[in-house]
C-alpha positions as CSV (number, residue, x, y, z in Angstrom):
1,M,40.2,113.5,-109.5
2,S,38.7,112.8,-106.1
3,Q,35.0,112.2,-105.4
4,G,32.9,115.2,-104.4
5,K,34.7,117.7,-106.6
6,T,32.4,119.7,-108.8
7,K,33.6,120.6,-112.3
8,L,33.0,124.1,-113.6
9,R,30.2,123.9,-116.1
10,R,27.6,126.3,-117.4
11,S,24.3,125.4,-115.8
12,R,21.3,124.2,-117.7
13,H,18.8,124.6,-114.8
14,N,20.0,127.7,-113.1
15,R,20.3,130.0,-116.0
16,V,18.9,133.4,-116.9
17,F,20.9,134.1,-120.1
18,M,23.6,131.6,-120.9
19,G,24.1,129.7,-117.6
20,V,27.5,131.2,-116.7
21,C,26.5,132.7,-113.4
22,G,24.5,129.6,-112.5
23,G,27.5,127.4,-113.2
24,L,29.8,129.6,-111.2
25,G,27.3,129.5,-108.3
26,E,27.1,125.7,-108.4
27,F,30.9,125.4,-108.6
28,F,31.6,127.7,-105.7
29,G,28.6,126.6,-103.6
30,I,27.0,130.0,-103.3
31,S,23.9,131.6,-104.8
32,A,24.2,132.6,-108.5
33,F,22.6,135.9,-107.5
34,W,26.0,137.2,-106.3
35,F,27.7,136.4,-109.6
36,R,24.8,138.1,-111.5
37,L,25.2,141.1,-109.2
38,A,29.0,141.2,-109.8
39,F,28.5,141.1,-113.6
40,L,25.8,143.8,-113.4
41,L,28.2,146.0,-111.4
42,A,30.9,145.4,-114.0
43,L,28.5,146.7,-116.7
44,I,28.1,150.1,-115.0
45,P,31.5,151.7,-116.0
46,G,30.6,151.4,-119.7
47,G,29.6,147.9,-120.2
48,V,32.6,146.5,-122.0
49,P,34.5,145.0,-118.9
50,G,31.4,143.0,-117.8
51,L,30.3,141.9,-121.2
52,L,33.8,140.9,-122.3
53,I,34.4,138.8,-119.2
54,Y,31.0,137.2,-119.4
55,F,31.3,136.3,-123.1
56,L,34.8,134.9,-122.6
57,M,33.6,132.7,-119.8
58,W,30.6,131.6,-122.0
59,I,33.1,130.5,-124.7
60,I,35.6,128.9,-122.3
61,I,33.3,127.1,-119.8
62,P,31.7,124.0,-121.3
63,S,28.0,123.3,-120.9
64,E,26.6,120.5,-118.7
């Protein structure tokens, strides 16, 4: 793996709930706010799509 590549990890510092959105924000180099907003919007049609994706990512993405 080349230098400068960021690994996808759940964030310990930029977290509100489990660090998934903070880790995604650090990996993609954008604000975690946008990922939080996307998960919030995914909760609107009944909650299951957003929660299921969030919890799967929590299980799959390792912590820092």
